[in-house]
BAFI-3210 file (N, C-alpha, C; in Angstrom, 3 decimals, decimal comma, padded with zeros to 6 digits):
// residues 271
n [1|2|3|4|5|6|7|8|9|10|11|12|13|14|15|16|17|18|19|20|21|22|23|24|25|26|27|28|29|30|31|32|33|34|35|36|37|38|39|40|41|42|43|44|45|46|47|48|49|50|51|52|53|54|55|56|57|58|59|60|61|62|63|64|65|66|67|68|69|70|71|72|73|74|75|76|77|78|79|80|81|82|83|84|85|86|87|88|89|90|91|92|93|94|95|96|97|98|99|100|101|102|103|104|105|106|107|108|109|110|111|112|113|114|115|116|117|118|119|120|121|122|123|124|125|126|127|128|129|130|131|132|133|134|135|136|137|138|139|140|141|142|143|144|145|146|147|148|149|150|151|152|153|154|155|156|157|158|159|160|161|162|163|164|165|166|167|168|169|170|171|172|173|174|175|176|177|178|179|180|181|182|183|184|185|186|187|188|189|190|191|192|193|194|195|196|197|198|199|200|201|202|203|204|205|206|207|208|209|210|211|212|213|214|215|216|217|218|219|220|221|222|223|224|225|226|227|228|229|230|231|232|233|234|235|236|237|238|239|240|241|242|243|244|245|246|247|248|249|250|251|252|253|254|255|256|257|258|259|260|261|262|263|264|265|266|267|268|269|270|271]
n.u [000,715|000,381|001,311|-000,287|001,911|003,745|002,284|001,866|004,495|004,297|002,431|003,597|002,954|000,556|-002,127|-001,465|-002,216|-003,193|-001,423|-003,733|-005,386|-007,780|-009,282|-011,748|-012,651|-010,987|-011,562|-014,437|-013,629|-012,290|-010,062|-007,582|-006,050|-003,736|-003,768|-005,942|-009,186|-011,227|-014,785|-015,795|-018,704|-020,927|-023,651|-023,095|-021,391|-021,173|-018,799|-016,846|-014,697|-013,244|-012,485|-011,194|-008,996|-007,993|-007,784|-005,434|-003,373|-003,190|-002,226|000,325|001,223|002,698|001,233|-000,608|-002,257|-005,198|-006,647|-009,696|-011,738|-011,212|-008,903|-005,758|-005,299|-007,342|-006,679|-004,185|-004,841|-006,534|-005,591|-002,900|-004,015|-005,184|-002,873|-002,102|-003,232|-004,348|-006,799|-008,623|-009,947|-007,451|-005,126|-005,838|-006,147|-003,335|-002,203|-003,140|-001,549|000,807|002,253|003,274|005,701|005,865|004,423|005,932|007,737|006,434|005,146|006,983|007,578|005,854|006,796|006,741|003,940|001,991|-000,523|-002,443|-004,250|-005,953|-008,987|-010,298|-009,387|-007,736|-007,734|-005,477|-003,997|-003,465|-002,572|-000,449|000,670|000,957|003,345|005,531|005,594|006,575|009,337|010,570|010,531|011,395|009,854|006,073|003,202|001,478|-001,385|-003,320|-005,813|-008,645|-010,556|-013,148|-014,411|-016,369|-015,370|-013,786|-012,927|-013,717|-014,543|-017,363|-020,638|-023,738|-026,109|-028,308|-027,319|-025,090|-023,130|-023,702|-022,324|-019,584|-018,863|-018,641|-016,970|-014,607|-014,207|-013,054|-011,190|-010,004|-009,075|-007,269|-004,814|-004,791|-003,824|-001,995|000,083|-000,026|-001,014|-003,116|-006,504|-008,452|-011,412|-014,516|-017,528|-021,112|-024,491|-027,522|-030,483|-032,125|-031,097|-029,339|-029,269|-027,128|-028,158|-029,082|-028,539|-026,663|-027,665|-026,328|-027,192|-027,937|-025,826|-024,498|-025,546|-024,946|-021,767|-021,224|-020,067|-017,061|-015,484|-013,291|-013,931|-016,608|-017,743|-019,920|-021,138|-022,501|-024,479|-024,161|-024,741|-023,450|-024,494|-022,696|-019,932|-018,951|-019,233|-020,586|-019,538|-020,337|-019,751|-019,926|-019,153|-020,735|-019,271|-017,733|-015,160|-013,502|-014,212|-016,036|-019,500|-022,418|-024,719|-027,143|-026,595|-026,721|-024,717|-021,878|-019,100|-018,236|-016,761|-015,016|-015,174|-014,123|-014,619|-012,932|-010,754|-010,207|-010,499|-010,236|-011,263|-011,508|-014,570|-014,476|-015,183|-018,212|-019,305]
n.v [-001,132|002,346|005,889|009,220|010,454|008,816|008,288|009,996|009,053|007,005|006,792|006,987|007,114|007,557|008,976|011,505|013,633|012,451|013,674|016,582|016,857|017,598|020,563|021,208|019,184|019,216|021,965|021,414|019,998|017,763|015,408|013,060|010,447|008,527|005,405|005,088|004,312|004,973|004,644|004,846|005,471|004,872|004,854|002,146|003,441|005,854|007,236|006,803|005,103|006,938|008,697|008,130|006,624|009,761|010,793|009,378|009,247|012,168|013,083|011,974|009,470|007,285|004,407|001,367|-000,389|-002,038|-003,042|-004,232|-003,972|-002,781|-003,353|-003,405|-001,956|-000,018|001,550|001,859|004,076|005,783|007,148|008,019|010,146|011,567|012,439|013,829|015,461|014,167|013,397|010,581|008,876|009,263|008,407|005,341|004,252|004,736|003,335|000,557|000,363|-000,195|002,471|004,053|004,893|008,205|008,669|007,280|009,157|010,114|008,644|007,299|009,262|008,590|005,926|004,718|003,678|001,274|-001,349|-003,749|-006,283|-008,051|-010,527|-011,001|-010,882|-012,387|-011,985|-012,623|-012,354|-009,400|-008,999|-010,367|-009,200|-006,273|-006,694|-007,504|-005,080|-003,500|-005,129|-003,912|-001,405|-000,718|000,659|001,188|001,067|004,539|005,171|002,232|001,229|-000,392|-001,336|-002,769|-003,474|-005,656|-007,245|-008,447|-011,552|-013,381|-015,506|-017,483|-015,909|-016,725|-015,732|-012,871|-012,407|-013,541|-011,994|-009,548|-009,612|-011,025|-008,649|-006,691|-007,890|-007,937|-005,137|-004,424|-006,311|-004,260|-002,239|-003,164|-003,781|-000,805|000,309|-001,185|-000,918|001,242|002,984|004,954|003,295|003,071|002,179|001,330|000,766|000,350|001,192|000,915|-000,356|002,531|004,414|003,934|004,871|007,159|009,750|012,030|013,536|010,949|009,563|007,967|006,033|004,902|002,957|000,648|-002,794|-001,606|-001,300|000,648|000,869|000,634|002,648|005,558|007,783|008,629|008,566|009,917|009,659|011,855|012,552|014,969|015,282|017,674|016,801|017,196|016,071|015,859|016,892|017,119|016,153|015,254|015,226|013,699|014,125|011,614|010,758|011,092|011,348|013,124|015,678|017,640|016,394|015,123|013,774|013,008|013,395|015,752|017,989|018,802|018,769|020,210|018,821|019,409|017,000|015,733|013,608|013,699|013,995|012,266|012,812|014,891|018,272|020,861|023,110|026,325|029,146|030,270|028,205]
n.w [000,240|-000,390|000,373|-000,128|-000,647|-001,707|-003,615|-005,127|-006,884|-007,861|-009,784|-012,392|-016,386|-015,710|-016,394|-018,174|-020,445|-024,031|-026,913|-028,373|-031,024|-031,604|-031,179|-030,552|-028,888|-026,425|-025,501|-024,291|-022,067|-022,778|-022,664|-023,853|-021,735|-020,554|-019,569|-018,888|-020,323|-023,166|-025,100|-028,358|-029,355|-032,637|-035,236|-037,516|-040,422|-039,733|-038,387|-036,947|-037,031|-038,012|-036,453|-034,738|-036,386|-037,383|-034,773|-034,137|-036,613|-036,810|-034,145|-033,951|-032,024|-030,412|-031,150|-030,949|-033,651|-033,639|-036,173|-037,149|-038,491|-041,134|-043,811|-044,490|-046,969|-046,805|-044,722|-045,290|-047,482|-046,270|-043,804|-045,553|-046,983|-045,208|-044,118|-046,187|-047,996|-050,217|-052,797|-051,727|-053,339|-055,309|-054,222|-053,557|-056,313|-056,964|-054,948|-055,669|-058,381|-057,918|-057,658|-055,816|-053,983|-053,792|-050,978|-048,746|-047,716|-045,819|-044,567|-043,295|-041,172|-038,938|-038,027|-035,546|-035,341|-035,102|-037,146|-036,269|-038,250|-037,759|-038,528|-036,132|-033,594|-030,667|-027,378|-026,198|-028,236|-028,487|-026,119|-026,915|-028,896|-027,724|-026,653|-028,066|-029,284|-027,424|-026,962|-029,444|-029,497|-027,061|-025,028|-024,165|-026,229|-026,378|-027,113|-027,539|-029,829|-030,424|-032,944|-033,935|-031,010|-030,649|-032,521|-031,384|-029,988|-028,106|-026,954|-026,782|-027,598|-027,283|-025,969|-025,150|-022,678|-022,108|-024,336|-023,614|-020,957|-021,799|-023,224|-020,559|-019,092|-021,345|-021,226|-018,865|-018,874|-020,842|-018,877|-017,218|-019,071|-019,562|-017,253|-016,620|-018,789|-018,957|-020,900|-023,411|-024,012|-026,438|-027,493|-030,451|-030,772|-031,111|-031,147|-030,456|-032,383|-032,578|-032,460|-035,010|-037,609|-037,678|-037,280|-035,624|-032,191|-029,755|-026,460|-023,469|-022,885|-025,023|-026,269|-027,431|-025,277|-022,618|-021,565|-020,142|-017,469|-016,802|-018,853|-018,751|-020,252|-022,560|-025,769|-027,940|-031,763|-033,810|-037,673|-040,102|-043,261|-046,365|-049,035|-050,912|-050,963|-048,219|-045,290|-041,633|-038,736|-035,497|-032,092|-028,929|-025,741|-023,471|-021,364|-018,611|-016,649|-015,767|-016,236|-018,033|-019,164|-021,021|-020,208|-022,012|-024,661|-025,840|-026,059|-028,079|-029,980|-032,979|-036,106|-039,424|-042,157|-044,471|-046,883|-049,080|-048,337|-046,045|-043,686|-040,694|-039,678|-036,945|-036,750|-037,777|-035,029|-034,406|-036,022]
ca.u [-000,237|000,862|000,874|-000,603|003,186|004,446|001,192|002,226|005,607|003,679|001,502|004,803|002,689|-000,865|-003,172|-000,814|-002,571|-001,943|-001,478|-005,265|-005,698|-008,974|-009,314|-013,269|-013,160|-010,694|-012,907|-015,395|-012,455|-012,538|-008,838|-007,308|-005,177|-002,602|-003,817|-007,867|-010,109|-012,076|-014,951|-016,075|-020,017|-021,817|-023,791|-022,169|-021,058|-021,172|-017,674|-016,615|-012,707|-011,896|-012,225|-010,025|-007,772|-007,181|-006,498|-003,641|-002,460|-002,521|-001,750|001,732|001,710|003,305|000,184|-000,801|-004,257|-005,750|-007,669|-010,326|-013,083|-011,030|-008,200|-004,574|-005,646|-008,594|-006,518|-003,494|-005,368|-006,874|-003,649|-002,188|-005,556|-005,379|-001,529|-001,016|-004,510|-004,764|-007,854|-008,750|-010,002|-005,918|-004,357|-006,205|-005,689|-001,588|-001,695|-003,275|-000,797|001,987|002,356|002,868|006,587|005,509|004,076|007,305|008,662|004,955|004,301|008,263|007,093|005,280|007,573|006,368|002,877|002,102|-001,286|-002,497|-005,351|-007,190|-010,746|-010,813|-008,368|-008,320|-007,223|-003,856|-002,811|-003,633|-001,405|001,448|001,322|001,379|004,449|006,040|005,713|007,922|010,404|011,128|010,405|011,479|008,272|004,446|002,482|000,957|-002,434|-004,197|-006,540|-009,404|-011,491|-014,453|-014,735|-017,087|-014,839|-012,462|-013,063|-014,248|-015,623|-019,136|-021,831|-024,502|-026,984|-027,679|-027,010|-023,702|-022,545|-023,055|-021,198|-018,335|-018,455|-018,028|-015,077|-013,249|-013,604|-012,500|-009,721|-008,557|-008,840|-006,242|-004,113|-004,337|-002,948|-000,077|000,781|000,152|-001,365|-004,289|-006,809|-009,572|-012,697|-014,988|-018,364|-022,105|-024,953|-028,835|-030,989|-032,928|-029,354|-027,741|-028,964|-026,509|-028,363|-029,721|-027,499|-026,655|-027,049|-025,118|-028,070|-028,125|-024,262|-025,072|-024,528|-024,829|-020,657|-020,703|-019,582|-015,573|-014,190|-013,728|-014,622|-017,707|-018,133|-020,973|-021,003|-023,790|-023,527|-025,078|-023,938|-023,488|-024,902|-021,685|-018,961|-018,652|-020,530|-020,383|-019,510|-020,540|-019,071|-020,464|-018,888|-021,734|-019,460|-016,161|-014,759|-012,349|-014,372|-017,289|-020,429|-023,534|-025,618|-028,085|-025,923|-026,918|-024,014|-020,893|-018,102|-018,342|-015,515|-015,559|-015,259|-013,340|-014,598|-012,436|-009,453|-011,495|-009,586|-010,934|-010,912|-012,286|-015,312|-014,240|-015,903|-018,991|-020,254]
ca.v [-000,077|003,621|007,097|010,153|011,132|007,713|007,912|010,095|008,936|005,526|006,806|006,946|008,747|007,147|010,409|012,231|013,362|012,498|015,826|016,205|017,598|017,911|021,514|021,303|018,606|020,490|023,162|020,566|018,847|015,983|014,744|011,226|010,480|007,671|004,910|005,246|003,836|004,775|003,856|006,090|005,239|005,345|004,087|001,993|003,815|007,386|008,230|006,084|004,579|007,864|010,145|007,718|007,344|010,945|011,113|009,026|010,099|014,155|013,203|011,183|009,570|005,995|004,141|-000,156|000,014|-003,547|-002,965|-005,742|-004,077|-002,330|-004,300|-003,131|-000,990|000,778|001,873|002,968|004,946|006,938|007,715|008,521|011,019|012,600|013,082|014,795|016,125|014,051|013,159|009,585|007,533|008,974|006,899|004,385|003,849|004,800|002,182|-000,506|000,281|-000,002|003,555|004,445|005,863|009,194|008,819|006,899|009,748|010,697|007,314|007,318|009,879|007,768|004,968|004,495|003,359|000,304|-001,647|-005,896|-006,575|-009,415|-009,746|-011,427|-011,252|-012,311|-011,181|-013,624|-012,094|-008,408|-009,038|-010,850|-007,439|-005,661|-007,225|-007,120|-003,518|-003,261|-005,090|-003,226|-000,165|-000,707|000,958|000,652|002,790|005,546|004,695|001,181|001,806|-001,351|-001,023|-003,098|-003,719|-006,318|-008,119|-009,062|-012,704|-013,223|-017,058|-018,131|-015,242|-017,409|-015,327|-011,430|-012,155|-013,842|-011,335|-008,375|-010,255|-010,970|-006,993|-006,009|-008,419|-007,187|-003,920|-004,796|-006,621|-003,500|-001,267|-003,567|-003,379|000,382|000,291|-002,070|-000,313|003,127|002,962|005,207|001,873|003,435|001,030|001,835|000,402|000,355|001,452|000,230|000,341|003,721|005,561|003,288|006,237|008,724|011,434|012,202|012,901|009,796|009,372|007,216|004,829|004,477|002,424|-001,394|-003,580|-001,524|-001,276|002,237|001,363|001,101|003,302|006,711|008,554|007,636|009,594|009,594|010,737|011,897|013,213|016,397|015,563|018,133|016,424|017,346|015,134|016,409|017,275|017,613|015,162|016,119|014,453|014,696|013,576|011,506|010,201|012,237|010,739|014,003|016,564|017,623|015,605|015,727|011,709|013,318|013,640|016,973|018,732|018,237|019,733|019,724|018,764|019,125|015,668|015,567|012,233|013,573|013,273|011,759|015,098|015,745|019,216|021,929|024,111|027,783|029,554|030,767|027,309]
ca.w [-000,368|-001,058|001,220|-000,906|-001,235|-002,383|-005,103|-006,159|-007,250|-008,121|-011,079|-013,338|-017,049|-015,764|-016,188|-018,504|-021,925|-025,607|-028,049|-028,574|-032,514|-031,856|-029,905|-029,510|-027,150|-025,628|-025,718|-023,319|-020,537|-022,837|-023,124|-023,622|-020,781|-020,529|-018,042|-018,574|-021,200|-023,899|-026,095|-029,300|-030,369|-033,079|-035,967|-038,951|-040,916|-039,216|-038,346|-035,644|-037,340|-038,720|-035,551|-033,908|-036,404|-037,000|-033,607|-033,834|-037,547|-036,626|-033,104|-034,083|-031,021|-030,316|-031,965|-031,853|-033,835|-034,246|-037,314|-037,501|-039,229|-041,860|-044,455|-044,404|-047,636|-046,772|-043,686|-045,966|-048,609|-045,192|-043,780|-046,880|-047,569|-043,828|-043,905|-047,799|-048,278|-051,368|-052,897|-051,423|-054,423|-056,475|-053,447|-054,069|-057,263|-057,310|-054,556|-056,595|-059,417|-057,649|-057,527|-053,482|-053,244|-053,028|-049,489|-048,097|-046,595|-044,645|-043,260|-041,863|-040,008|-037,968|-037,924|-034,110|-035,041|-035,523|-037,022|-036,825|-039,065|-037,648|-038,250|-034,797|-032,541|-029,108|-026,246|-025,839|-029,441|-028,475|-025,070|-027,549|-029,841|-026,740|-026,070|-029,495|-029,650|-026,370|-027,279|-030,527|-029,188|-025,384|-024,376|-024,775|-026,979|-025,574|-027,501|-028,316|-030,491|-030,825|-034,332|-033,612|-030,214|-030,561|-033,330|-030,436|-029,936|-026,130|-026,876|-026,754|-026,798|-028,182|-025,789|-024,966|-021,104|-022,328|-025,216|-022,551|-020,209|-021,880|-023,209|-019,806|-019,482|-022,158|-020,974|-017,585|-019,416|-021,016|-018,012|-017,007|-019,864|-019,472|-015,923|-016,578|-019,808|-018,802|-022,534|-023,290|-024,608|-026,830|-028,462|-031,133|-030,151|-032,181|-030,750|-030,378|-033,776|-032,829|-033,068|-035,679|-038,708|-037,014|-038,073|-033,858|-030,764|-029,062|-025,070|-023,117|-022,669|-026,642|-026,379|-027,452|-024,503|-021,380|-021,064|-019,680|-015,849|-017,061|-019,494|-017,711|-021,171|-023,729|-026,557|-029,188|-032,649|-035,247|-038,426|-040,562|-044,843|-047,152|-050,388|-051,722|-050,863|-047,111|-044,155|-039,819|-037,167|-033,927|-031,304|-027,505|-024,317|-023,014|-019,779|-019,002|-014,960|-016,186|-017,330|-018,873|-019,660|-020,831|-020,747|-023,064|-026,266|-026,936|-026,045|-028,711|-030,376|-034,206|-037,099|-040,688|-042,473|-045,739|-047,608|-050,326|-047,855|-044,884|-043,015|-040,163|-038,345|-035,847|-037,411|-036,641|-034,069|-034,867|-037,056]
c.u [001,015|000,832|000,325|001,108|003,628|004,007|001,438|003,600|005,175|002,996|002,022|003,791|001,722|-001,461|-002,704|-001,882|-001,931|-002,506|-002,929|-005,271|-006,906|-009,419|-010,652|-013,865|-012,200|-010,914|-013,862|-014,840|-012,383|-010,925|-009,018|-006,302|-004,853|-003,252|-005,458|-007,986|-011,485|-013,041|-015,762|-017,064|-020,858|-022,096|-022,956|-022,245|-021,176|-019,961|-016,661|-014,580|-012,336|-012,008|-011,141|-008,992|-007,355|-007,316|-005,570|-002,936|-002,249|-001,646|000,085|002,025|002,134|001,807|000,233|-002,314|-004,423|-007,127|-008,939|-011,327|-012,509|-009,505|-007,063|-005,167|-006,225|-007,432|-005,079|-003,720|-005,443|-005,903|-003,158|-003,244|-005,274|-003,074|-000,977|-002,346|-004,564|-006,403|-007,892|-008,316|-008,060|-005,753|-004,265|-004,920|-003,910|-001,064|-001,791|-002,098|000,302|003,124|002,919|004,238|006,114|005,305|005,000|007,840|007,430|005,316|005,570|007,797|006,575|005,796|006,987|004,043|002,470|000,379|-001,195|-004,404|-006,314|-008,076|-011,367|-010,172|-008,838|-007,750|-005,486|-003,499|-003,091|-002,170|000,180|001,575|001,901|002,947|005,822|006,191|006,871|008,841|010,882|011,609|010,755|010,416|006,700|003,733|001,774|-000,693|-002,622|-005,185|-007,453|-010,443|-012,164|-014,036|-015,478|-016,453|-013,779|-013,301|-013,140|-014,864|-016,906|-019,884|-023,522|-026,019|-027,179|-027,163|-024,808|-022,364|-022,506|-021,860|-019,518|-018,061|-018,044|-017,110|-014,323|-013,234|-013,088|-011,190|-008,685|-008,481|-007,549|-004,825|-003,552|-003,228|-002,156|000,499|001,212|-000,324|-003,191|-005,097|-008,513|-010,118|-013,713|-016,113|-019,909|-023,048|-026,235|-029,387|-031,601|-031,862|-028,624|-027,868|-028,026|-027,211|-029,376|-028,887|-027,782|-026,850|-026,205|-026,154|-028,322|-027,307|-025,142|-024,627|-024,309|-023,698|-020,468|-020,094|-017,989|-014,968|-014,812|-014,144|-015,531|-017,816|-019,119|-020,581|-022,492|-023,488|-024,577|-023,868|-024,946|-024,137|-023,543|-020,319|-018,186|-019,659|-019,541|-020,459|-019,444|-020,339|-019,148|-019,994|-020,098|-021,052|-018,176|-015,958|-013,989|-012,548|-015,548|-017,862|-021,780|-024,304|-026,215|-027,328|-025,533|-026,240|-022,596|-020,350|-018,532|-017,045|-016,180|-014,409|-015,344|-013,581|-013,952|-010,844|-009,382|-009,922|-010,873|-011,224|-011,752|-012,587|-014,719|-015,298|-017,237|-020,563|-021,309]
c.v [001,170|004,620|007,498|010,425|009,656|007,792|008,315|010,263|007,792|006,030|006,810|007,669|008,505|008,559|011,577|012,896|013,274|013,648|015,049|017,083|018,444|019,337|021,439|020,515|019,036|020,985|022,871|019,426|017,943|015,739|013,000|010,739|009,096|006,804|004,593|004,739|004,609|004,361|005,074|004,930|005,371|004,379|003,652|002,898|005,284|008,280|007,480|005,912|006,175|008,679|009,376|007,276|008,224|011,136|010,582|009,519|011,308|014,115|012,738|010,359|007,976|005,128|002,069|000,112|-001,297|-003,483|-003,741|-005,582|-003,327|-002,916|-003,358|-001,826|000,271|001,711|003,031|004,400|005,606|007,574|008,018|009,761|011,954|013,176|014,543|015,815|015,314|013,679|011,366|008,071|008,404|007,934|006,164|003,952|003,797|003,330|000,818|-000,998|000,617|001,438|004,396|005,328|007,382|009,344|007,772|007,372|009,912|009,451|007,372|007,856|009,506|006,381|003,918|003,642|002,385|-000,751|-003,108|-005,750|-007,861|-009,283|-010,063|-011,926|-011,483|-011,846|-011,712|-012,705|-010,410|-008,257|-009,387|-009,346|-006,861|-005,651|-006,870|-005,870|-003,052|-003,925|-004,335|-002,001|000,118|000,368|000,426|001,883|003,259|005,493|003,066|001,570|-000,072|-000,611|-002,727|-003,658|-005,521|-007,325|-008,894|-010,281|-013,381|-014,642|-016,611|-016,916|-015,619|-016,719|-014,175|-011,421|-012,793|-012,695|-009,761|-008,378|-010,594|-009,383|-006,693|-006,474|-007,590|-006,034|-003,329|-005,454|-005,083|-002,161|-002,088|-003,337|-001,523|-000,004|000,144|-001,330|000,955|003,770|003,819|003,851|002,552|002,694|001,553|000,553|000,736|000,302|001,180|000,921|001,610|004,246|005,214|004,119|006,687|010,005|012,239|012,216|011,589|009,906|008,310|005,769|004,326|003,907|001,042|-002,127|-003,400|-001,353|-000,398|002,488|001,397|002,235|004,811|008,257|007,806|008,617|009,152|010,260|010,379|012,176|013,720|015,577|016,594|018,177|016,691|016,756|015,042|016,335|017,446|016,375|016,139|014,708|015,140|013,463|013,531|011,196|010,941|011,950|012,314|015,480|017,013|017,044|015,761|013,823|011,990|013,280|014,977|018,594|018,456|019,166|019,013|019,943|018,677|017,844|015,938|014,683|012,300|012,956|012,334|012,546|015,504|016,932|020,254|023,091|025,298|027,955|030,163|029,454|026,265]
c.w [-000,257|000,393|-000,251|-001,555|-002,210|-004,010|-005,452|-007,541|-008,093|-009,800|-012,171|-014,132|-016,747|-015,735|-017,008|-020,167|-023,100|-026,000|-028,434|-030,435|-032,421|-030,964|-029,573|-028,627|-026,199|-024,953|-024,018|-022,697|-021,688|-023,516|-022,672|-022,303|-020,553|-019,171|-018,206|-020,430|-021,505|-024,837|-027,214|-029,499|-031,314|-034,376|-036,879|-040,046|-040,565|-039,182|-037,282|-035,989|-037,772|-037,636|-035,312|-035,139|-037,269|-035,925|-033,365|-035,250|-037,139|-035,138|-033,264|-032,880|-030,924|-030,307|-032,020|-032,185|-034,482|-034,790|-037,716|-038,055|-040,564|-042,195|-044,261|-045,699|-047,466|-045,706|-044,439|-046,504|-047,817|-044,571|-044,396|-047,506|-046,025|-043,995|-044,856|-047,676|-049,734|-051,801|-053,327|-052,080|-055,329|-055,669|-053,517|-055,001|-057,779|-056,221|-055,188|-058,265|-058,964|-057,403|-056,759|-053,395|-052,810|-051,710|-048,294|-047,117|-045,411|-043,787|-043,015|-041,035|-038,698|-037,794|-036,462|-034,252|-036,051|-035,661|-037,415|-037,361|-038,713|-037,492|-036,850|-033,659|-030,953|-027,906|-026,347|-027,114|-028,986|-027,164|-025,871|-027,810|-028,718|-026,410|-026,724|-029,393|-028,688|-026,387|-028,436|-029,997|-027,937|-024,533|-024,929|-024,955|-026,057|-025,818|-028,648|-028,804|-031,019|-031,357|-034,638|-032,134|-029,862|-031,542|-032,284|-029,859|-028,620|-025,607|-027,358|-026,438|-027,834|-027,376|-025,357|-023,674|-021,256|-023,271|-024,198|-021,653|-020,563|-023,060|-021,867|-019,385|-019,824|-021,323|-019,260|-018,388|-019,656|-020,395|-017,391|-017,646|-019,979|-018,255|-016,013|-017,700|-020,076|-020,723|-022,130|-024,573|-025,465|-028,014|-029,016|-030,511|-031,449|-031,123|-030,973|-031,663|-033,619|-032,766|-034,562|-037,413|-038,069|-037,250|-036,330|-032,993|-030,258|-027,503|-025,165|-022,724|-023,729|-026,623|-026,619|-026,041|-022,932|-021,261|-020,412|-017,987|-015,713|-017,614|-018,509|-019,322|-022,393|-024,769|-027,984|-030,258|-033,780|-036,016|-039,104|-042,425|-045,409|-048,479|-051,475|-051,332|-048,998|-046,165|-042,549|-039,549|-035,969|-033,216|-029,690|-026,740|-023,439|-021,332|-020,093|-017,427|-014,729|-015,889|-017,380|-019,083|-020,212|-021,556|-021,835|-024,293|-026,611|-026,805|-026,781|-029,407|-032,116|-035,470|-038,131|-041,325|-043,365|-046,016|-048,509|-049,753|-047,109|-044,098|-041,659|-038,978|-037,675|-036,742|-036,598|-036,176|-034,898|-035,853|-036,195]
res [m|f|s|l|s|q|s|a|r|q|r|g|a|a|g|e|p|l|p|n|p|f|k|g|l|v|k|l|g|t|e|f|r|r|g|e|v|s|i|v|a|a|g|a|g|t|g|k|s|t|v|v|l|n|l|a|i|q|s|n|t|p|t|l|y|f|s|a|d|s|t|a|a|t|q|v|v|r|a|a|s|i|l|t|g|h|d|a|e|g|v|r|a|k|l|h|s|d|n|f|g|e|y|d|a|a|f|a|k|r|w|w|q|r|f|n|y|a|a|r|p|t|p|g|e|i|e|l|h|l|k|a|y|y|a|v|f|n|i|y|p|h|l|v|c|i|d|n|i|t|n|v|d|t|g|s|a|d|t|t|e|s|y|t|l|g|l|e|g|l|c|d|y|m|s|e|m|a|r|v|t|h|a|h|v|m|a|t|h|h|v|i|g|e|y|s|d|g|l|k|p|i|p|m|s|g|i|k|g|k|i|s|r|v|p|s|t|i|l|t|i|h|k|e|t|d|g|m|g|g|g|t|l|h|v|s|p|v|k|n|r|e|g|f|s|d|p|s|g|e|t|y|a|s|f|d|f|d|t|r|t|m|r|l|t|d|l|p|e|g|f]
***
């Protein structure tokens, strides 16, 4: 056991905020702190993977990204577009024609960002890759992304009860992972059917599986589209142990989402 003075020395990097490119969230008091767990929840196709990848790529923090929902080709195209502002379709064409060398320099600056593309990673596989990351870099990643939490293979989930218990157990596992490695563990997740179209604010009660107990931060996302290849993503902090939260989802930070470049940027004041 530790005194308060000893606890201050014992904490290590826990509680240290990651670089946050999303100033709208910072203004709402939302930070992503090492040693903690967050959930980013939205309907399919709304933009939860976009938010997580933009956080990783734009912040250039040491990252281990478990991309169960997206292939290597998809993530490479998105990352190249985010970094350079090039049209994603043009980037994709270059990738498939083996004319991709112009992006090598941009990718080299993200040398400590690593990806795993297993469709159904197990907790054991996640742990193995964390150990491998440490073996390569002599540090654990500062950010661990699990996209999507329901793709993690935790065993049988043939009933609603076992599904919910499996998610709760996985959240407990992620919390332990965050404590041991001092990483911020961020997972994407789905919402219940009423909010699956992504067109209205999603409250904390709209998250599928009722897994709100463990995460220190929960963000939900809804969107507006402009019909011209762009739109706005609204990110609501429905749970935040370290700052402001609104469980209704009606308070949010808004970001311009350019579907051409896959890049997320803060909207100017007044929009």
